[in-house]
C-alpha positions in Angstrom: 0.0 0.0 0.0 1.3 3.5 -0.9 1.9 5.9 2.0 -0.8 8.5 2.6 0.2 12.1 3.4 -2.0 15.0 4.4 -1.8 18.2 2.4 -2.5 21.3 4.4 -3.8 24.6 3.1 -1.0 27.1 3.7 -2.1 30.3 1.9 -3.2 32.0 -1.2 -0.9 32.9 -4.0 -0.9 36.2 -6.0 -2.6 34.4 -8.8 -5.6 33.6 -6.6 -4.8 29.9 -6.4 -4.7 28.2 -3.0 -1.3 26.9 -1.9 -1.3 23.4 -0.3 1.8 21.8 1.2 2.7 18.4 2.7 4.7 18.7 6.0 5.9 15.1 5.6 7.6 15.2 2.2 7.7 18.8 1.1 5.2 18.5 -1.8 3.6 21.9 -2.7 0.9 22.6 -5.1 -1.1 25.6 -6.3 -4.8 24.7 -6.7 -7.1 27.2 -8.5 -10.8 26.6 -7.9 -13.7 26.6 -10.5 -14.8 28.2 -12.8 -11.2 27.8 -14.2 -9.7 24.9 -12.1 -6.1 24.2 -12.4 -3.5 22.3 -10.4 0.2 23.2 -10.6 2.9 21.2 -8.8 5.4 23.6 -7.2 7.6 21.0 -5.4 7.2 17.3 -6.2 8.0 15.8 -2.8 7.3 12.1 -2.5 5.7 11.2 -5.8 5.0 7.6 -4.7 2.7 8.8 -1.9 -1.1 9.5 -2.1 -1.7 13.1 -1.0 -5.0 14.0 0.7 -6.1 17.6 1.2 -7.1 18.4 4.8 -8.1 21.9 5.9 -8.2 20.9 9.6 -6.6 17.5 10.4 -8.7 15.5 12.8 -10.1 12.0 13.4 -12.9 12.6 10.8 -10.3 13.2 8.1 -8.5 10.0 8.9 -11.8 8.1 8.9 -12.8 9.6 5.5 -9.4 8.5 4.1 -10.0 4.9 5.3 -13.6 4.9 4.0 -12.4 5.6 0.5 -9.7 2.9 0.6 -6.7 5.2 1.1 -5.7 3.5 4.4 -4.3 5.1 7.5 -2.4 8.3 7.2 1.3 7.6 7.7 4.3 9.7 8.4 7.3 8.6 6.4 10.8 10.0 6.3 12.3 11.5 3.2 14.4 9.1 1.2 18.2 9.4 1.7 20.2 11.5 -0.7 22.3 9.5 -3.2 25.9 9.2 -2.3 28.6 10.9 -4.3 30.6 8.6 -6.7 33.9 7.2 -5.4 37.3 7.8 -7.1 36.9 4.9 -9.5 33.4 6.2 -10.6 34.8 9.8 -10.9 37.6 8.6 -13.2 35.1 6.8 -15.4 32.9 9.9 -15.5 35.9 12.0 -16.5 36.7 9.5 -19.3 33.3 9.9 -20.8 33.4 13.7 -20.5 31.3 14.3 -17.4 32.8 16.9 -15.0 31.6 15.7 -11.6 33.8 17.9 -9.4 33.6 21.1 -11.4 37.1 20.8 -12.9 37.7 20.9 -16.6 38.0 17.5 -18.2 41.1 17.0 -20.3 
């Protein structure tokens, strides 16, 4: 089952769209309401998670998520950052023209 994260209404943008954000993974969206609805992703966050919009988080919101088959709301940590390549990998990258460290490749 995919993790469920709660999106929270955090403000209104200059465009008039509502800004929603996920405190768990950092996902942020701009949501414009009808008559011209539009959803714009500002920060992707955890794309594997299901995000549920909740204006005031409470037990009723969790019950509604379960009612519609979304499962319990879970808090999951952010995935770890990838490690930097070791010396052997850096040498290979330099051979194929990729400048990992910012130095000019010969």
